[in-house]
C-alpha positions in Angstrom: 6.2 -11.2 -5.3 8.4 -8.7 -7.1 11.8 -8.2 -5.4 13.7 -4.9 -5.3 15.7 -4.6 -8.6 13.4 -6.9 -10.4 10.5 -6.0 -12.8 7.5 -4.4 -11.0 4.1 -5.9 -11.6 1.0 -3.9 -12.5 -1.3 -2.7 -9.7 -4.4 -4.9 -9.4 -7.0 -2.1 -9.3 -10.7 -2.3 -8.6 -11.4 1.3 -9.6 -9.5 4.5 -10.2 -11.3 7.1 -8.0 -9.3 10.1 -9.3 -7.2 10.6 -12.4 -7.3 8.6 -15.6 -7.0 4.8 -15.4 -3.4 3.8 -16.0 -0.8 1.4 -14.7 2.9 0.8 -14.4 3.2 -1.0 -17.7 1.3 1.9 -19.4 3.9 4.5 -18.1 7.2 3.0 -19.1 9.7 5.8 -19.7 8.7 7.6 -16.5 9.7 6.8 -12.9 6.7 6.1 -10.6 6.2 6.5 -6.9 3.2 4.6 -5.5 2.0 5.5 -2.0 -0.1 2.7 -0.5 -2.4 3.7 2.4 -5.6 2.8 4.2 -8.5 5.2 4.8 -8.5 4.1 8.5 -4.8 4.7 9.1 -4.0 7.9 11.0 -0.3 7.6 10.3 -1.0 7.6 6.6 -2.4 11.1 6.9 -0.1 12.6 9.5 3.2 11.3 8.0 2.9 9.1 4.9 0.8 11.3 2.5 2.3 14.6 3.7 5.8 13.2 2.9 4.6 12.4 -0.6 3.1 15.8 -1.1 6.4 17.4 -0.2 8.1 15.2 -2.8 5.5 16.1 -5.3 6.0 19.8 -4.7 9.8 19.5 -5.1 9.8 17.4 -8.2 6.7 18.8 -9.9 8.6 19.7 -13.0 10.3 16.3 -13.4 9.1 13.2 -15.2 8.1 11.6 -11.8 4.6 10.2 -11.6 2.9 9.7 -8.3 0.0 7.3 -7.7 -2.0 6.7 -4.5 -3.3 3.2 -3.9 -5.9 2.8 -1.1 -5.9 -0.8 0.2 -7.5 -2.8 3.0 -6.0 -5.6 5.2 -8.1 -4.8 8.3 -11.1 -2.8 9.4 -12.9 -3.6 6.1 -16.0 -1.8 7.2 -14.0 1.4 7.1 -11.3 0.7 4.6 -13.6 0.5 1.6 -14.3 2.1 -1.7 -17.2 4.2 -0.5 -15.1 5.9 2.2 -12.2 6.4 -0.2 -14.5 8.3 -2.5 -15.7 10.5 0.3 -12.0 11.2 1.2 -11.1 12.1 -2.4 -14.2 14.2 -3.2 -14.6 16.1 0.1 -11.7 15.3 2.4 -14.0 13.4 4.8 -12.2 11.0 7.1 -13.5 8.2 9.3 -12.7 5.9 12.2 -9.3 6.3 13.9 -8.2 8.7 11.3 -11.0 11.1 12.3 -10.4 10.5 16.0 -6.6 11.1 15.9 -6.4 13.9 13.4 -9.3 15.7 15.2 -7.6 15.4 18.6 -4.4 16.9 17.1 -6.2 19.8 15.4 -5.4 18.6 11.9 -8.9 18.8 10.5 -11.2 21.6 9.2 -14.8 20.7 9.9 -13.9 17.0 10.1 -12.2 17.3 6.7 -8.5 17.0 5.8 -6.8 20.3 5.7 -5.1 19.3 2.5 -6.2 17.7 -0.7 -4.7 14.7 -2.5 -3.7 16.0 -5.9 -2.3 12.8 -7.5 -4.4 9.9 -9.1 -5.7 7.5 -6.5 -7.0 3.9 -7.1 -8.6 1.3 -4.8 -6.9 -2.0 -4.5 -8.7 -5.1 -5.7 -10.0 -6.4 -2.4 -11.8 -9.7 -2.8 -13.4 -12.3 -0.6 -10.8 -14.8 0.7 -11.9 -18.5 0.4 -8.9 -20.7 -0.4 -9.5 -24.2 -1.5 -6.6 -25.5 0.6 -5.8 -23.7 3.8 -2.8 -25.9 4.5 -1.1 -25.1 1.2 -1.9 -21.4 1.7 -0.4 -21.6 5.2 2.8 -23.2 4.0 3.2 -20.5 1.3 2.5 -17.8 3.9 5.0 -18.9 6.5 7.8 -19.5 3.9 7.7 -15.8 3.1 8.8 -15.0 6.7 10.7 -18.2 7.4 12.7 -19.3 4.2 14.3 -22.1 6.2 10.9 -23.4 7.4 11.5 -26.9 6.1 14.6 -27.3 8.2 12.8 -26.5 11.4 12.0 -29.3 13.9 8.7 -30.9 13.2 7.2 -29.7 16.5 8.1 -26.1 15.6 6.7 -26.4 12.1 3.4 -27.7 13.4 3.1 -24.8 15.9 3.8 -22.2 13.3 1.4 -23.8 10.8 -1.3 -24.1 13.4 -1.0 -20.4 14.2 -1.0 -19.5 10.6 -4.0 -21.7 9.8 -6.0 -20.0 12.7 -5.2 -16.6 11.2 -6.1 -17.6 7.7 -9.4 -19.1 8.7 -10.4 -15.8 10.3 -9.3 -13.8 7.2 -12.3 -12.5 5.2 -10.7 -10.6 2.4 -7.5 -10.4 0.4 -6.1 -7.2 -1.1 -4.5 -8.2 -4.3 -1.8 -5.6 -4.9 -0.9 -5.3 -1.2 -0.4 -9.1 -1.0 1.3 -9.4 -4.4 4.0 -6.9 -3.2 4.2 -8.6 0.2 3.7 -5.3 2.0 3.8 -5.2 5.8 1.4 -2.4 6.6 0.5 1.2 5.7 1.8 3.6 4.8 4.1 1.9 2.3 5.9 3.2 -0.7 7.0 1.6 -4.0 9.5 3.3 -6.2 9.8 2.1 -9.8 12.3 3.3 -12.4 11.5 4.4 -16.0 12.2 0.8 -17.2 9.6 -0.7 -14.9 12.1 -2.0 -12.3 11.2 -1.9 -8.7 13.9 0.1 -7.0 12.6 0.5 -3.5 9.9 -0.7 -1.1 9.4 0.8 2.3 7.0 0.4 5.2 6.5 3.6 7.1 7.9 7.1 6.4 11.0 9.1 7.1 13.5 6.9 5.3 15.1 9.5 3.1 12.7 9.0 0.3 13.5 12.4 -1.3 17.1 11.3 -1.9 15.9 8.0 -3.3 13.8 9.9 -5.8 16.7 12.2 -6.7 18.9 9.2 -7.3 16.2 7.6 -9.6 15.8 10.8 -11.6 19.5 11.1 -12.1 19.8 7.8 -13.9 
């Protein structure tokens, strides 16, 4: 897992749906903003992506590159490559995104009332079948509980049992989403021109514009 102020890792991409195939290591010399979203994520389309579009408009003459990365950590029947292609080609939305945006008058004929003008890729979402669930569970809990080994044995067992139950129900793993240890969508990664991860945020409205300005001034 790359930490803030450490080298960013390349996106693990299944397919670039729009824009030429590229990656972080291919674009050294230019700062990069990566907006991570799900197709079935209303907040991604009411807040996350519109925020990035405003940033794109403000810094359109700058070296800043913007990538979109559609991922999937739930609702895999909706958050898939097929629905992403429909979104990019025609603005068609599905599931809760369709329901919420329609209810709020944010669609035109069930299509987004804006386009996504930056390159968009689909995360490498693969079947999840670990060979050792216990080892996976231990790694999983230590991300959230660094002092796990110092917990009482009873507490360790309770946490591990809960984690094992979750992992045994898990069907897929989204490679980039998990590699960056993201907590949900929308999420934003900000990488400087030397390929160093300078920021990672879950949600929107965190003063991202100022963070971009700071990065471009380096």
